[in-house]
N, C-alpha and C positions, 0 to 999 in steps of 0.2 A: 125393213131393218137396215140400218146403215152399216156399211163394212168399213173398218179402219185398216189402213195399211200397216204392215209390219213395222215400217219405219216410224210411222206416227205413234204406234203403241210403245216402241222403244224410247222415243223422245219423251213421251209422257212419263215413263218409268224413270228416266234420267232427271226429271224435274223434281223428284221427291227430295226434300231437304231434311236434315236431321237437326232438331232443336231439342236441347235438354232443358226442360223447365219443370216446375212442380206439377205433378199429375193430380190435379184437384179432384176430378171425377173418380179416378182410381182410389184416391185417399178416402173419399166418402164411402165407396164400396167396401174397402178394407175395414174402415171404422165400423160400419154397420155389421159386417160379418163378425168382427171381434166382439162387439157389444152384445150381439144376439147370442153368440156362443157363451159369453160370460153369464148372461142372464138366463141361459137355458132355453131360449126360444128360437133356435136357428131355423130358418125356412127350409122346407122340404125341397128336394131337388125335383124340378118339373120333369114329367115324362116326355120322352121324345116322340114327336109326331112324324112317323115315317110315311111319306107319300111317294108313290112311284113317279119318276121324272117323266115329263111328257116327251114324246118322240120328236126328234129334231129332223128338219128337212135339209140339214147341211150334210155335205159329204164327210166321210171319215177323215180325210185330210184336213178339211176346214175345222172340224171338231177338235182334232189333235192340235192344230195351230192355235185355236182360241184357248184351249186348255193350257198350252205351254205359255202363252202370253198372260193368261190369268194368273198362273202360278208365279211367273216372273214379277208381275205387278204386285201380287200379294206378298211375295217375299221382300220386295223393295220397300213396300209400305210398312210391313210388319217389322222389318229391320229398323226403319226410321222411327217407328213408334215404340219400339221395344223399351227404350230408356224412359219413355214418358207414359206409357199406357198401363204398366203394371207396377205394383208395389209388392215386394216380397215381405211376407209375414212369417217366414219359416226360418227361425234361428233359435238356438238353445235359450237365449235370453228372453225372447218373445214368448216361447212356450212356457218357460218358468213363470214369467210374470202373469200371463193370462190364466195359468192354472191356479196361482195364488188368488187372483181376483175372482175367479169362478168359485173357488172354495169360500171366500169371504162373502160373496154375494148372498148366500143363504142367511148369514147373520145380519147383513145390512137390510134385507128385504122388509123385515118387520118395522124397522126404523123409517124406511122410505114410506111405507103404508101409513104409519102413525103420524107422519108429517114432522118427525123429530129432525130428520136430515133432509137436505135438498141439494140440488145441483146448481152450483154458481154459474154465472155467465161464462167463466173461463173453463167450465167442464169439471172443475174439482168439486168435492163435496164440502158441505159445511153443516155444523149442528145448527139447525134453523130454530128449533124450539126445545131448548134444554129442559124447560119445565114439564114437557110431556114425557120425559124420561125419568123413571124412578131413580132415586138416589143411588141404589145399588148397581144400576146399569149405566150410570153416566160415565164412569171411567172406561167401561167397555166400549161405549159408542164413540168416545173420543179417540180411543186406540184404533178402532175400526176405521174411522174417518181418516186419521193420520196415515195408517197403513195403506188405505186405498189411494189416497192422494199421492203418496210416495211412489206407489206402483204405477199409477197413471203417468206420472212425469217420466219415470224410468222406461215405461212402454213406448212413449213417443220418441225418446232418444234411441231406444233399441230399434224401432222401425226405421228411423232416419239412418242409423248406422248400418243396418242390414241391407239398405239400398245404396250404400256408398255415398250418401249425401247428408252428413251430420248437420249441415246448415239448414235442412228442411224441418228441424224439430219444432220451430215456432209455427210453421204452417200446418204441420201434422197436429199439433196441440189445438190450434184454432179449428181445424176440421173436426177433430174429435169432440171439441166443446159443443159444437152445433149438433153433432150426431148423438151425444149422450142425452141432450134435451129432447131431440126428435124421437129417440127410442125409449124415453121415459114412459112408464106405465101410467094408466089413468089413476088419478088421485095423488100422484107424486108431485112434489114441489120443485120449482126451478126458478132461477133468477132471470128477469128480463128488464132491461133499462133500469137496473138498480132496485127493482121491486120483486118481491116473491109472488109467484102465481102458482095456482094448482092446475095440473093438467086434467 
């Protein structure tokens, strides 16, 4: 096992730079979480696997030193990544929009399954096959689709605003577009390269 000097570890810590850019991976994770909550199939939390730590051959002083260095490095890295690694999805606007979308989903679900509506390439909904909707239900499906699309657009802006980067709205919308399609249930329709496909 190689030992690093305290000076070397401190120099490594000092090399961490802070860059604020769109956190694509965090956006995908947030999109999946929100979509699964709306559709009522949120993943269950995994159980923790607690294993006893193996005994160390280092002295108490060395262990304390390594722990202090590890905490310093972790703090520096987490501070540097804080602006890029997480997206906040906890704001009154976000909660209000996701609650409305969750409530609407039960009404949309039958239209998804019947193939009447589909997910466009931009992540918004479209009435794909109006002929499959009875005359009495066509007005309802049009209202549901319009309401859902308005809430999706507002949600993307609310997430961008909640994170202090309103300019991220286009990237958030793009991320969600891919995730709506990825999280579509079997039998649902989605748009790809301008053509409708069934999942």
